[in-house]
C-alpha positions in Angstrom: 0.0 0.0 0.0 1.1 3.5 -0.8 1.4 6.4 1.6 -0.1 9.7 0.6 1.0 13.1 1.9 -1.1 16.2 1.2 0.5 19.6 1.7 -1.0 23.0 1.9 -4.6 22.0 2.5 -6.7 25.0 3.6 -7.7 25.0 7.2 -11.4 25.1 6.4 -11.1 21.9 4.4 -9.3 20.2 7.3 -12.0 21.4 9.7 -14.8 20.0 7.4 -13.0 16.6 7.3 -12.6 16.7 11.1 -16.3 17.4 11.5 -17.3 14.7 9.1 -15.0 12.2 10.7 -16.4 13.0 14.2 -19.9 12.6 13.0 -19.1 9.2 11.6 -17.2 8.2 14.7 -13.8 7.7 13.0 -10.4 9.2 12.5 -9.6 11.8 9.8 -7.4 9.2 8.2 -10.2 6.7 8.0 -12.6 9.4 6.8 -10.3 10.4 3.9 -9.6 6.7 3.1 -13.3 6.0 2.8 -13.9 9.2 0.8 -11.2 8.3 -1.7 -12.2 4.7 -2.0 -15.8 5.7 -2.6 -15.0 8.4 -5.0 -12.5 6.4 -7.0 -14.2 3.0 -6.7 -13.9 0.6 -9.6 -16.4 1.2 -12.4 -18.3 -2.0 -11.7 -18.9 -1.0 -8.1 -20.1 2.4 -9.1 -22.5 1.0 -11.6 -23.8 -1.5 -9.1 -24.5 1.3 -6.6 -26.3 3.3 -9.3 -28.4 0.3 -10.3 -29.4 -0.5 -6.7 -30.5 3.1 -6.1 -32.2 3.4 -9.4 -34.6 0.5 -8.7 -35.9 2.3 -5.6 -36.9 5.4 -7.4 -40.6 6.0 -8.2 -41.5 5.2 -11.8 -42.4 8.1 -14.1 -44.0 8.2 -17.5 -43.5 10.5 -20.5 -46.5 12.6 -19.6 -45.2 13.3 -16.2 -41.8 14.3 -17.6 -43.4 16.5 -20.2 -45.4 18.2 -17.4 -42.2 18.9 -15.4 -40.6 20.4 -18.5 -43.6 22.6 -19.2 -43.7 23.7 -15.5 -40.0 24.6 -15.6 -40.6 26.9 -18.6 -42.9 29.2 -16.6 
């Protein structure tokens, strides 16, 4: 495994990572590791996550989409 060192990260970014890590009950290192692994997951894993979320969405039809488009134009 590689070691990654990040220099010159703004304090506000560090504070946000600290807050996120604390809210998840883990260290900053683990928080960043999870973030990177999630963000740069293999394509197959990303597609699987999309498919699993997609199936839970409510179904819409062409009429409903057309109504949304028309509503957005006003």
